[in-house]
Each structure stands twice: as C-alpha cells, then as structure tokens.
N, CA, C and O atoms as CSV, one atom per row, in Angstrom:
chain,resi,resn,atom,element,x,y,z
A,1,MET,N,N,-18.395,19.862,-31.493
A,1,MET,CA,C,-17.777,18.694,-32.075
A,1,MET,C,C,-16.374,19.045,-32.564
A,1,MET,O,O,-16.118,20.175,-32.979
A,2,ALA,N,N,-15.464,18.064,-32.510
A,2,ALA,CA,C,-14.074,18.305,-32.897
A,2,ALA,C,C,-13.958,18.508,-34.398
A,2,ALA,O,O,-14.675,17.891,-35.186
A,3,LYS,N,N,-13.044,19.380,-34.773
A,3,LYS,CA,C,-12.839,19.664,-36.189
A,3,LYS,C,C,-11.654,18.850,-36.689
A,3,LYS,O,O,-10.733,18.546,-35.930
A,4,GLY,N,N,-11.684,18.499,-37.970
A,4,GLY,CA,C,-10.562,17.797,-38.580
A,4,GLY,C,C,-10.862,16.337,-38.817
A,4,GLY,O,O,-11.901,15.809,-38.422
A,5,HIS,N,N,-9.921,15.714,-39.472
A,5,HIS,CA,C,-10.038,14.298,-39.793
A,5,HIS,C,C,-9.778,13.455,-38.554
A,5,HIS,O,O,-9.121,13.912,-37.619
A,6,ARG,N,N,-10.287,12.233,-38.540
A,6,ARG,CA,C,-10.150,11.353,-37.388
A,6,ARG,C,C,-8.687,11.128,-37.009
A,6,ARG,O,O,-8.347,11.124,-35.826
A,7,SER,N,N,-7.815,10.940,-38.010
A,7,SER,CA,C,-6.400,10.715,-37.720
A,7,SER,C,C,-5.764,11.959,-37.098
A,7,SER,O,O,-4.893,11.850,-36.235
A,8,GLN,N,N,-6.198,13.129,-37.537
A,8,GLN,CA,C,-5.677,14.372,-36.977
A,8,GLN,C,C,-6.116,14.536,-35.515
A,8,GLN,O,O,-5.337,14.988,-34.676
A,9,ILE,N,N,-7.347,14.172,-35.226
A,9,ILE,CA,C,-7.859,14.260,-33.859
A,9,ILE,C,C,-7.094,13.299,-32.955
A,9,ILE,O,O,-6.738,13.652,-31.831
A,10,LYS,N,N,-6.838,12.077,-33.443
A,10,LYS,CA,C,-6.081,11.101,-32.659
A,10,LYS,C,C,-4.654,11.572,-32.423
A,10,LYS,O,O,-4.117,11.396,-31.330
A,11,ARG,N,N,-4.033,12.172,-33.440
A,11,ARG,CA,C,-2.673,12.674,-33.324
A,11,ARG,C,C,-2.587,13.753,-32.245
A,11,ARG,O,O,-1.653,13.768,-31.444
A,12,GLU,N,N,-3.574,14.657,-32.233
A,12,GLU,CA,C,-3.597,15.719,-31.229
A,12,GLU,C,C,-3.820,15.160,-29.827
A,12,GLU,O,O,-3.222,15.632,-28.860
A,13,ARG,N,N,-4.684,14.151,-29.725
A,13,ARG,CA,C,-4.964,13.556,-28.424
A,13,ARG,C,C,-3.723,12.850,-27.873
A,13,ARG,O,O,-3.436,12.937,-26.680
A,14,ASN,N,N,-2.993,12.155,-28.742
A,14,ASN,CA,C,-1.802,11.438,-28.296
A,14,ASN,C,C,-0.630,12.366,-28.024
A,14,ASN,O,O,0.299,11.985,-27.311
A,15,ALA,N,N,-0.649,13.579,-28.575
A,15,ALA,CA,C,0.442,14.524,-28.361
A,15,ALA,C,C,0.483,14.992,-26.904
A,15,ALA,O,O,1.565,15.206,-26.358
A,16,ASN,N,N,-0.688,15.152,-26.267
A,16,ASN,CA,C,-0.697,15.600,-24.878
A,16,ASN,C,C,-0.775,14.436,-23.901
A,16,ASN,O,O,-1.276,14.603,-22.788
A,17,LYS,N,N,-0.298,13.277,-24.286
A,17,LYS,CA,C,-0.348,12.119,-23.412
A,17,LYS,C,C,0.754,12.223,-22.355
A,17,LYS,O,O,1.870,12.654,-22.644
A,18,ASP,N,N,0.421,11.819,-21.123
A,18,ASP,CA,C,1.362,11.858,-20.013
A,18,ASP,C,C,2.392,10.750,-20.189
A,18,ASP,O,O,2.028,9.580,-20.317
A,19,THR,N,N,3.685,11.110,-20.196
A,19,THR,CA,C,4.741,10.121,-20.422
A,19,THR,C,C,5.383,9.646,-19.124
A,19,THR,O,O,6.315,8.842,-19.155
A,20,ARG,N,N,4.898,10.131,-17.991
A,20,ARG,CA,C,5.478,9.698,-16.722
A,20,ARG,C,C,5.121,8.232,-16.459
A,20,ARG,O,O,4.029,7.786,-16.811
A,21,PRO,N,N,6.038,7.484,-15.841
A,21,PRO,CA,C,5.747,6.071,-15.557
A,21,PRO,C,C,4.663,5.950,-14.491
A,21,PRO,O,O,4.628,6.713,-13.526
A,22,SER,N,N,3.779,4.972,-14.689
A,22,SER,CA,C,2.685,4.805,-13.737
A,22,SER,C,C,2.280,3.337,-13.671
A,22,SER,O,O,2.704,2.512,-14.481
A,23,ALA,N,N,1.449,3.042,-12.682
A,23,ALA,CA,C,0.866,1.711,-12.549
A,23,ALA,C,C,-0.543,1.893,-12.006
A,23,ALA,O,O,-0.789,2.751,-11.159
A,24,LYS,N,N,-1.457,1.081,-12.500
A,24,LYS,CA,C,-2.854,1.190,-12.084
A,24,LYS,C,C,-3.383,-0.183,-11.691
A,24,LYS,O,O,-3.163,-1.173,-12.390
A,25,LEU,N,N,-4.074,-0.224,-10.579
A,25,LEU,CA,C,-4.733,-1.443,-10.129
A,25,LEU,C,C,-6.226,-1.194,-10.176
A,25,LEU,O,O,-6.741,-0.345,-9.448
A,26,SER,N,N,-6.922,-1.925,-11.025
A,26,SER,CA,C,-8.365,-1.769,-11.145
A,26,SER,C,C,-9.069,-2.833,-10.312
A,26,SER,O,O,-8.571,-3.947,-10.151
A,27,PHE,N,N,-10.215,-2.478,-9.797
A,27,PHE,CA,C,-11.084,-3.380,-9.035
A,27,PHE,C,C,-10.388,-3.960,-7.805
A,27,PHE,O,O,-10.501,-5.154,-7.526
A,28,ALA,N,N,-9.665,-3.107,-7.070
A,28,ALA,CA,C,-9.028,-3.538,-5.820
A,28,ALA,C,C,-10.101,-3.705,-4.756
A,28,ALA,O,O,-10.996,-2.866,-4.652
A,29,ARG,N,N,-10.030,-4.770,-3.964
A,29,ARG,CA,C,-11.042,-5.042,-2.952
A,29,ARG,C,C,-10.767,-4.235,-1.684
A,29,ARG,O,O,-10.535,-4.793,-0.612
A,30,ILE,N,N,-10.799,-2.924,-1.828
A,30,ILE,CA,C,-10.621,-2.018,-0.702
A,30,ILE,C,C,-11.396,-0.750,-1.018
A,30,ILE,O,O,-11.450,-0.329,-2.174
A,31,SER,N,N,-11.992,-0.142,-0.016
A,31,SER,CA,C,-12.760,1.074,-0.269
A,31,SER,C,C,-11.804,2.240,-0.533
A,31,SER,O,O,-10.644,2.211,-0.119
A,32,VAL,N,N,-12.298,3.251,-1.216
A,32,VAL,CA,C,-11.488,4.421,-1.569
A,32,VAL,C,C,-10.983,5.110,-0.311
A,32,VAL,O,O,-9.826,5.527,-0.251
A,33,GLN,N,N,-11.840,5.231,0.687
A,33,GLN,CA,C,-11.469,5.924,1.918
A,33,GLN,C,C,-10.303,5.224,2.614
A,33,GLN,O,O,-9.376,5.886,3.081
A,34,LYS,N,N,-10.340,3.905,2.688
A,34,LYS,CA,C,-9.271,3.157,3.352
A,34,LYS,C,C,-7.984,3.193,2.539
A,34,LYS,O,O,-6.894,3.233,3.110
A,35,ALA,N,N,-8.097,3.179,1.212
A,35,ALA,CA,C,-6.903,3.256,0.365
A,35,ALA,C,C,-6.243,4.628,0.480
A,35,ALA,O,O,-5.017,4.736,0.459
A,36,CYS,N,N,-7.056,5.671,0.602
A,36,CYS,CA,C,-6.523,7.034,0.661
A,36,CYS,C,C,-5.734,7.289,1.936
A,36,CYS,O,O,-4.820,8.112,1.925
A,37,PHE,N,N,-6.056,6.609,3.040
A,37,PHE,CA,C,-5.269,6.762,4.264
A,37,PHE,C,C,-3.816,6.371,4.011
A,37,PHE,O,O,-2.898,7.036,4.491
A,38,VAL,N,N,-3.612,5.301,3.264
A,38,VAL,CA,C,-2.260,4.822,2.967
A,38,VAL,C,C,-1.610,5.691,1.896
A,38,VAL,O,O,-0.427,6.016,1.997
A,39,LEU,N,N,-2.372,6.070,0.872
A,39,LEU,CA,C,-1.822,6.877,-0.221
A,39,LEU,C,C,-1.364,8.252,0.265
A,39,LEU,O,O,-0.367,8.783,-0.225
A,40,ASP,N,N,-2.086,8.827,1.219
A,40,ASP,CA,C,-1.698,10.133,1.750
A,40,ASP,C,C,-0.338,10.079,2.442
A,40,ASP,O,O,0.383,11.076,2.474
A,41,ALA,N,N,0.011,8.924,2.993
A,41,ALA,CA,C,1.279,8.781,3.711
A,41,ALA,C,C,2.483,8.767,2.778
A,41,ALA,O,O,3.584,9.129,3.193
A,42,ILE,N,N,2.293,8.350,1.510
A,42,ILE,CA,C,3.444,8.219,0.604
A,42,ILE,C,C,3.492,9.289,-0.476
A,42,ILE,O,O,4.470,9.360,-1.220
A,43,ARG,N,N,2.464,10.120,-0.582
A,43,ARG,CA,C,2.405,11.133,-1.651
A,43,ARG,C,C,3.572,12.116,-1.519
A,43,ARG,O,O,3.786,12.703,-0.458
A,44,GLY,N,N,4.326,12.286,-2.620
A,44,GLY,CA,C,5.449,13.234,-2.641
A,44,GLY,C,C,6.750,12.698,-2.089
A,44,GLY,O,O,7.759,13.403,-2.105
A,45,LYS,N,N,6.757,11.471,-1.604
A,45,LYS,CA,C,7.957,10.898,-0.989
A,45,LYS,C,C,8.840,10.209,-2.040
A,45,LYS,O,O,8.371,9.838,-3.117
A,46,ASN,N,N,10.106,10.050,-1.709
A,46,ASN,CA,C,11.046,9.272,-2.505
A,46,ASN,C,C,10.565,7.817,-2.517
A,46,ASN,O,O,9.973,7.369,-1.535
A,47,VAL,N,N,10.803,7.067,-3.601
A,47,VAL,CA,C,10.248,5.707,-3.682
A,47,VAL,C,C,10.812,4.780,-2.603
A,47,VAL,O,O,10.082,3.940,-2.077
A,48,ASN,N,N,12.096,4.919,-2.266
A,48,ASN,CA,C,12.666,4.065,-1.221
A,48,ASN,C,C,12.046,4.378,0.133
A,48,ASN,O,O,11.775,3.477,0.927
A,49,GLU,N,N,11.824,5.661,0.388
A,49,GLU,CA,C,11.177,6.078,1.627
A,49,GLU,C,C,9.727,5.594,1.664
A,49,GLU,O,O,9.236,5.155,2.704
A,50,ALA,N,N,9.048,5.680,0.517
A,50,ALA,CA,C,7.650,5.237,0.431
A,50,ALA,C,C,7.542,3.731,0.669
A,50,ALA,O,O,6.629,3.278,1.360
A,51,LEU,N,N,8.469,2.952,0.103
A,51,LEU,CA,C,8.452,1.500,0.321
A,51,LEU,C,C,8.691,1.170,1.796
A,51,LEU,O,O,8.094,0.233,2.326
A,52,GLY,N,N,9.561,1.937,2.457
A,52,GLY,CA,C,9.800,1.750,3.891
A,52,GLY,C,C,8.567,2.047,4.719
A,52,GLY,O,O,8.260,1.325,5.668
A,53,ILE,N,N,7.849,3.126,4.355
A,53,ILE,CA,C,6.614,3.482,5.063
A,53,ILE,C,C,5.577,2.380,4.902
A,53,ILE,O,O,4.907,2.002,5.863
A,54,LEU,N,N,5.446,1.863,3.673
A,54,LEU,CA,C,4.452,0.831,3.398
A,54,LEU,C,C,4.799,-0.496,4.082
A,54,LEU,O,O,3.908,-1.250,4.472
A,55,ALA,N,N,6.097,-0.775,4.225
A,55,ALA,CA,C,6.505,-2.035,4.847
A,55,ALA,C,C,6.075,-2.103,6.314
A,55,ALA,O,O,5.770,-3.182,6.822
A,56,TYR,N,N,6.049,-0.951,6.996
A,56,TYR,CA,C,5.717,-0.938,8.421
A,56,TYR,C,C,4.340,-0.359,8.715
A,56,TYR,O,O,4.006,-0.105,9.873
A,57,ASN,N,N,3.549,-0.153,7.686
A,57,ASN,CA,C,2.182,0.336,7.885
A,57,ASN,C,C,1.281,-0.876,8.165
A,57,ASN,O,O,1.265,-1.813,7.368
A,58,PRO,N,N,0.543,-0.880,9.263
A,58,PRO,CA,C,-0.250,-2.067,9.616
A,58,PRO,C,C,-1.539,-2.237,8.818
A,58,PRO,O,O,-2.187,-3.278,8.930
A,59,ARG,N,N,-1.922,-1.264,8.031
A,59,ARG,CA,C,-3.193,-1.344,7.309
A,59,ARG,C,C,-3.129,-2.368,6.179
A,59,ARG,O,O,-2.062,-2.653,5.635
A,60,TYR,N,N,-4.301,-2.914,5.841
A,60,TYR,CA,C,-4.406,-3.920,4.773
A,60,TYR,C,C,-4.020,-3.330,3.426
A,60,TYR,O,O,-3.388,-4.010,2.618
A,61,GLY,N,N,-4.384,-2.080,3.167
A,61,GLY,CA,C,-4.095,-1.443,1.886
A,61,GLY,C,C,-2.619,-1.242,1.631
A,61,GLY,O,O,-2.217,-1.078,0.480
A,62,ALA,N,N,-1.795,-1.249,2.670
A,62,ALA,CA,C,-0.366,-1.007,2.510
A,62,ALA,C,C,0.293,-2.099,1.664
A,62,ALA,O,O,1.171,-1.804,0.853
A,63,SER,N,N,-0.119,-3.349,1.844
A,63,SER,CA,C,0.481,-4.443,1.071
A,63,SER,C,C,0.092,-4.344,-0.404
A,63,SER,O,O,0.914,-4.603,-1.283
A,64,ILE,N,N,-1.162,-3.970,-0.675
A,64,ILE,CA,C,-1.627,-3.810,-2.057
A,64,ILE,C,C,-0.874,-2.671,-2.745
A,64,ILE,O,O,-0.414,-2.807,-3.879
A,65,ILE,N,N,-0.758,-1.548,-2.039
A,65,ILE,CA,C,-0.139,-0.362,-2.621
A,65,ILE,C,C,1.370,-0.549,-2.766
A,65,ILE,O,O,1.965,-0.009,-3.699
A,66,ALA,N,N,2.004,-1.308,-1.858
A,66,ALA,CA,C,3.436,-1.594,-1.985
A,66,ALA,C,C,3.710,-2.395,-3.255
A,66,ALA,O,O,4.675,-2.125,-3.970
A,67,LYS,N,N,2.868,-3.369,-3.530
A,67,LYS,CA,C,3.010,-4.175,-4.740
A,67,LYS,C,C,2.828,-3.311,-5.981
A,67,LYS,O,O,3.550,-3.474,-6.965
A,68,LEU,N,N,1.865,-2.394,-5.937
A,68,LEU,CA,C,1.599,-1.491,-7.052
A,68,LEU,C,C,2.760,-0.516,-7.257
A,68,LEU,O,O,3.123,-0.215,-8.395
A,69,LEU,N,N,3.340,-0.024,-6.167
A,69,LEU,CA,C,4.481,0.893,-6.254
A,69,LEU,C,C,5.695,0.195,-6.861
A,69,LEU,O,O,6.416,0.791,-7.661
A,70,LYS,N,N,5.924,-1.065,-6.486
A,70,LYS,CA,C,7.027,-1.831,-7.080
A,70,LYS,C,C,6.821,-2.021,-8.576
A,70,LYS,O,O,7.780,-1.999,-9.348
A,71,SER,N,N,5.576,-2.206,-8.980
A,71,SER,CA,C,5.257,-2.330,-10.400
A,71,SER,C,C,5.534,-1.030,-11.142
A,71,SER,O,O,6.055,-1.055,-12.257
A,72,ALA,N,N,5.191,0.108,-10.536
A,72,ALA,CA,C,5.444,1.414,-11.154
A,72,ALA,C,C,6.943,1.674,-11.281
A,72,ALA,O,O,7.396,2.248,-12.272
A,73,ILE,N,N,7.711,1.252,-10.277
A,73,ILE,CA,C,9.175,1.412,-10.332
A,73,ILE,C,C,9.749,0.565,-11.456
A,73,ILE,O,O,10.627,1.020,-12.190
A,74,ALA,N,N,9.257,-0.677,-11.599
A,74,ALA,CA,C,9.712,-1.552,-12.680
A,74,ALA,C,C,9.353,-0.973,-14.045
A,74,ALA,O,O,10.143,-1.068,-14.984
A,75,ASN,N,N,8.153,-0.367,-14.164
A,75,ASN,CA,C,7.757,0.275,-15.415
A,75,ASN,C,C,8.691,1.426,-15.761
A,75,ASN,O,O,9.063,1.604,-16.921
A,76,ALA,N,N,9.067,2.202,-14.758
A,76,ALA,CA,C,9.968,3.337,-14.981
A,76,ALA,C,C,11.341,2.859,-15.432
A,76,ALA,O,O,11.969,3.457,-16.306
A,77,GLN,N,N,11.790,1.778,-14.825
A,77,GLN,CA,C,13.116,1.245,-15.126
A,77,GLN,C,C,13.154,0.610,-16.516
A,77,GLN,O,O,14.063,0.892,-17.298
A,78,ASN,N,N,12.184,-0.235,-16.829
A,78,ASN,CA,C,12.220,-1.012,-18.071
A,78,ASN,C,C,11.688,-0.252,-19.282
A,78,ASN,O,O,12.248,-0.360,-20.373
A,79,ASN,N,N,10.620,0.511,-19.104
A,79,ASN,CA,C,9.999,1.192,-20.240
A,79,ASN,C,C,10.598,2.565,-20.516
A,79,ASN,O,O,10.728,2.964,-21.673
A,80,ASN,N,N,10.970,3.299,-19.446
A,80,ASN,CA,C,11.461,4.663,-19.624
A,80,ASN,C,C,12.959,4.797,-19.375
A,80,ASN,O,O,13.527,5.860,-19.624
A,81,GLY,N,N,13.608,3.745,-18.891
A,81,GLY,CA,C,15.054,3.788,-18.646
A,81,GLY,C,C,15.444,4.744,-17.533
A,81,GLY,O,O,16.530,5.320,-17.570
A,82,MET,N,N,14.582,4.922,-16.547
A,82,MET,CA,C,14.872,5.847,-15.447
A,82,MET,C,C,15.611,5.131,-14.330
A,82,MET,O,O,15.509,3.914,-14.178
A,83,ASN,N,N,16.366,5.913,-13.542
A,83,ASN,CA,C,17.095,5.386,-12.398
A,83,ASN,C,C,16.156,5.352,-11.187
A,83,ASN,O,O,15.591,6.387,-10.836
A,84,PRO,N,N,15.973,4.200,-10.541
A,84,PRO,CA,C,15.034,4.111,-9.414
A,84,PRO,C,C,15.401,5.006,-8.224
A,84,PRO,O,O,14.535,5.354,-7.422
A,85,GLU,N,N,16.686,5.379,-8.105
A,85,GLU,CA,C,17.110,6.208,-6.970
A,85,GLU,C,C,16.545,7.630,-7.081
A,85,GLU,O,O,16.338,8.296,-6.066
A,86,ASP,N,N,16.294,8.095,-8.318
A,86,ASP,CA,C,15.849,9.480,-8.536
A,86,ASP,C,C,14.336,9.629,-8.559
A,86,ASP,O,O,13.833,10.743,-8.704
A,87,LEU,N,N,13.598,8.529,-8.420
A,87,LEU,CA,C,12.142,8.578,-8.567
A,87,LEU,C,C,11.456,8.996,-7.270
A,87,LEU,O,O,11.944,8.727,-6.172
A,88,TYR,N,N,10.313,9.662,-7.427
A,88,TYR,CA,C,9.455,9.988,-6.296
A,88,TYR,C,C,7.998,9.823,-6.718
A,88,TYR,O,O,7.691,9.778,-7.909
A,89,VAL,N,N,7.115,9.733,-5.743
A,89,VAL,CA,C,5.691,9.541,-6.008
A,89,VAL,C,C,5.087,10.909,-6.330
A,89,VAL,O,O,4.808,11.701,-5.430
A,90,ALA,N,N,4.890,11.174,-7.621
A,90,ALA,CA,C,4.357,12.468,-8.050
A,90,ALA,C,C,2.858,12.552,-7.771
A,90,ALA,O,O,2.381,13.555,-7.240
A,91,GLU,N,N,2.125,11.519,-8.121
A,91,GLU,CA,C,0.677,11.485,-7.906
A,91,GLU,C,C,0.290,10.097,-7.436
A,91,GLU,O,O,0.863,9.100,-7.876
A,92,CYS,N,N,-0.669,10.035,-6.555
A,92,CYS,CA,C,-1.279,8.750,-6.193
A,92,CYS,C,C,-2.698,9.041,-5.726
A,92,CYS,O,O,-2.932,9.908,-4.884
A,93,PHE,N,N,-3.631,8.296,-6.293
A,93,PHE,CA,C,-5.032,8.530,-5.958
A,93,PHE,C,C,-5.829,7.252,-6.140
A,93,PHE,O,O,-5.401,6.317,-6.818
A,94,ALA,N,N,-6.997,7.237,-5.517
A,94,ALA,CA,C,-7.913,6.103,-5.623
A,94,ALA,C,C,-9.261,6.623,-6.106
A,94,ALA,O,O,-9.811,7.568,-5.540
A,95,ASN,N,N,-9.777,6.010,-7.136
A,95,ASN,CA,C,-11.095,6.360,-7.669
A,95,ASN,C,C,-12.087,5.262,-7.315
A,95,ASN,O,O,-11.711,4.109,-7.102
A,96,LYS,N,N,-13.348,5.637,-7.258
A,96,LYS,CA,C,-14.394,4.692,-6.883
A,96,LYS,C,C,-14.638,3.684,-8.004
A,96,LYS,O,O,-14.747,4.054,-9.173
A,97,GLY,N,N,-14.722,2.418,-7.634
A,97,GLY,CA,C,-15.053,1.364,-8.577
A,97,GLY,C,C,-16.481,0.900,-8.334
A,97,GLY,O,O,-17.225,1.548,-7.598
A,98,PRO,N,N,-16.871,-0.209,-8.940
A,98,PRO,CA,C,-18.220,-0.729,-8.719
A,98,PRO,C,C,-18.379,-1.269,-7.295
A,98,PRO,O,O,-17.394,-1.601,-6.635
A,99,THR,N,N,-19.601,-1.351,-6.841
A,99,THR,CA,C,-19.896,-1.852,-5.501
A,99,THR,C,C,-20.627,-3.183,-5.618
A,99,THR,O,O,-21.618,-3.297,-6.340
A,100,MET,N,N,-20.129,-4.186,-4.903
A,100,MET,CA,C,-20.809,-5.475,-4.878
A,100,MET,C,C,-21.847,-5.450,-3.758
A,100,MET,O,O,-21.536,-5.103,-2.619
A,101,LYS,N,N,-23.076,-5.817,-4.091
A,101,LYS,CA,C,-24.144,-5.795,-3.098
A,101,LYS,C,C,-24.388,-7.207,-2.575
A,101,LYS,O,O,-24.544,-8.154,-3.346
A,102,ARG,N,N,-24.417,-7.326,-1.260
A,102,ARG,CA,C,-24.691,-8.602,-0.620
A,102,ARG,C,C,-25.830,-8.415,0.380
A,102,ARG,O,O,-26.064,-7.304,0.856
A,103,ILE,N,N,-26.529,-9.488,0.693
A,103,ILE,CA,C,-27.656,-9.434,1.622
A,103,ILE,C,C,-27.294,-10.177,2.901
A,103,ILE,O,O,-26.751,-11.281,2.856
A,104,ARG,N,N,-27.600,-9.561,4.046
A,104,ARG,CA,C,-27.342,-10.162,5.357
A,104,ARG,C,C,-28.683,-10.359,6.064
A,104,ARG,O,O,-29.398,-9.382,6.289
A,105,PRO,N,N,-29.035,-11.571,6.412
A,105,PRO,CA,C,-30.299,-11.771,7.123
A,105,PRO,C,C,-30.254,-11.164,8.520
A,105,PRO,O,O,-29.253,-11.280,9.227
A,106,ARG,N,N,-31.363,-10.510,8.913
A,106,ARG,CA,C,-31.462,-9.878,10.226
A,106,ARG,C,C,-32.706,-10.411,10.943
A,106,ARG,O,O,-33.419,-11.273,10.430
A,107,ALA,N,N,-32.935,-9.894,12.101
A,107,ALA,CA,C,-34.035,-10.383,12.935
A,107,ALA,C,C,-35.397,-10.095,12.304
A,107,ALA,O,O,-35.550,-9.131,11.555
A,108,GLN,N,N,-36.370,-10.928,12.610
A,108,GLN,CA,C,-37.764,-10.781,12.201
A,108,GLN,C,C,-37.926,-10.751,10.684
A,108,GLN,O,O,-38.756,-10.013,10.153
A,109,GLY,N,N,-37.127,-11.560,9.994
A,109,GLY,CA,C,-37.276,-11.711,8.549
A,109,GLY,C,C,-36.783,-10.549,7.710
A,109,GLY,O,O,-37.010,-10.520,6.500
A,110,ARG,N,N,-36.119,-9.601,8.325
A,110,ARG,CA,C,-35.590,-8.472,7.564
A,110,ARG,C,C,-34.270,-8.846,6.907
A,110,ARG,O,O,-33.642,-9.843,7.263
A,111,ALA,N,N,-33.864,-8.034,5.948
A,111,ALA,CA,C,-32.571,-8.238,5.284
A,111,ALA,C,C,-31.870,-6.895,5.172
A,111,ALA,O,O,-32.456,-5.912,4.718
A,112,TYR,N,N,-30.628,-6.862,5.583
A,112,TYR,CA,C,-29.817,-5.646,5.454
A,112,TYR,C,C,-28.874,-5.825,4.278
A,112,TYR,O,O,-28.363,-6.917,4.029
A,113,ARG,N,N,-28.653,-4.734,3.562
A,113,ARG,CA,C,-27.721,-4.771,2.429
A,113,ARG,C,C,-26.302,-4.467,2.932
A,113,ARG,O,O,-26.088,-3.526,3.696
A,114,ILE,N,N,-25.360,-5.268,2.495
A,114,ILE,CA,C,-23.950,-5.015,2.767
A,114,ILE,C,C,-23.309,-4.637,1.446
A,114,ILE,O,O,-23.448,-5.348,0.451
A,115,GLU,N,N,-22.606,-3.512,1.442
A,115,GLU,CA,C,-21.947,-3.044,0.218
A,115,GLU,C,C,-20.452,-3.269,0.333
A,115,GLU,O,O,-19.796,-2.722,1.219
A,116,LYS,N,N,-19.923,-4.071,-0.561
A,116,LYS,CA,C,-18.481,-4.328,-0.606
A,116,LYS,C,C,-17.908,-3.444,-1.706
A,116,LYS,O,O,-18.095,-3.705,-2.894
A,117,ARG,N,N,-17.216,-2.407,-1.294
A,117,ARG,CA,C,-16.763,-1.381,-2.230
A,117,ARG,C,C,-15.423,-1.752,-2.865
A,117,ARG,O,O,-14.549,-2.327,-2.217
A,118,LEU,N,N,-15.281,-1.410,-4.146
A,118,LEU,CA,C,-14.051,-1.630,-4.886
A,118,LEU,C,C,-13.496,-0.278,-5.304
A,118,LEU,O,O,-14.221,0.716,-5.339
A,119,SER,N,N,-12.195,-0.247,-5.624
A,119,SER,CA,C,-11.584,1.016,-6.034
A,119,SER,C,C,-10.545,0.767,-7.116
A,119,SER,O,O,-10.051,-0.347,-7.294
A,120,HIS,N,N,-10.228,1.842,-7.833
A,120,HIS,CA,C,-9.180,1.829,-8.848
A,120,HIS,C,C,-8.051,2.707,-8.321
A,120,HIS,O,O,-8.230,3.912,-8.145
A,121,ILE,N,N,-6.891,2.108,-8.069
A,121,ILE,CA,C,-5.769,2.831,-7.469
A,121,ILE,C,C,-4.716,3.106,-8.532
A,121,ILE,O,O,-4.344,2.209,-9.288
A,122,THR,N,N,-4.230,4.357,-8.591
A,122,THR,CA,C,-3.230,4.764,-9.580
A,122,THR,C,C,-2.058,5.415,-8.871
A,122,THR,O,O,-2.241,6.235,-7.972
A,123,ILE,N,N,-0.831,5.038,-9.290
A,123,ILE,CA,C,0.387,5.657,-8.774
A,123,ILE,C,C,1.180,6.159,-9.978
A,123,ILE,O,O,1.445,5.403,-10.912
A,124,VAL,N,N,1.558,7.435,-9.952
A,124,VAL,CA,C,2.363,8.053,-11.017
A,124,VAL,C,C,3.676,8.514,-10.410
A,124,VAL,O,O,3.684,9.226,-9.406
A,125,LEU,N,N,4.785,8.112,-11.014
A,125,LEU,CA,C,6.115,8.482,-10.542
A,125,LEU,C,C,6.713,9.557,-11.429
A,125,LEU,O,O,6.239,9.791,-12.541
A,126,ASP,N,N,7.756,10.208,-10.937
A,126,ASP,CA,C,8.488,11.201,-11.727
A,126,ASP,C,C,9.912,11.289,-11.200
A,126,ASP,O,O,10.196,10.839,-10.091
A,127,GLU,N,N,10.808,11.870,-11.996
A,127,GLU,CA,C,12.211,12.004,-11.602
A,127,GLU,C,C,12.438,13.361,-10.961
A,127,GLU,O,O,11.818,14.355,-11.339
A,128,ARG,N,N,13.334,13.387,-9.986
A,128,ARG,CA,C,13.725,14.658,-9.357
A,128,ARG,C,C,14.911,15.218,-10.079
A,128,ARG,O,O,15.408,16.284,-9.717
C-alpha cells in the first residue's frame, strides 16, 4: 500500500504525468487489428506526411484516424503552444474495447454469434 497522505500521493502521481499533446477516441467502431494496419503506416512520421498518407489510404480506419490526428494537432497548437510544422507522431496505438454481440440466424434453426468489435485509439505527438 502507498505511504503518505492522500494529497501527497496525488501530487506524486501528477508529477510523472505525460505532458505531450495527445488525442484519444474511445469506442471506435473498428477492430484493433484493422486500426493497427493504418496506425503502423503513420507511426514516427511528420504530421504533414502522416496526413498525406491517411488522405490516400483506402482503408475505412484512415478517415477515423485522420480526424483524430487533426484533433491531436489542434490540442498541441492550442493547449501547448507548439508549432504544427515541428510535430511528429511519437506514439499511436489501439486498445481493445467492448464487443457488441449480435445473433445471425442460420440453417436448421441454428444461430451464429457475430461479434462487432470496438477499440480505443490513442495518438501522442511530440516536437522534433
């Protein structure tokens, strides 16, 4: 168990907080595997280059992630006062969200389960 007063514990926890600009999309209607195909293409790239890659990527996740990347750039500009030209995608990952279960009728009175997977997508930017 942690030692110290509650305020001291909170102070220590907030001291190691990540100050890099980021954006998170929770409960995105895309599976983690499909989101990661797009995220792998932009990881480590300059934001302008990443937006160009996403604009011409035919996958469905590219439009979602492009919108999220624009939000992260706006957060960096407005909250942290960073120059958008110097930003790059430091981290981007997708975590598993809840799964919606649906039933599909099949032959001879059987029912197959269809799982509609959701994910939580996070993009973290940093300055070069």
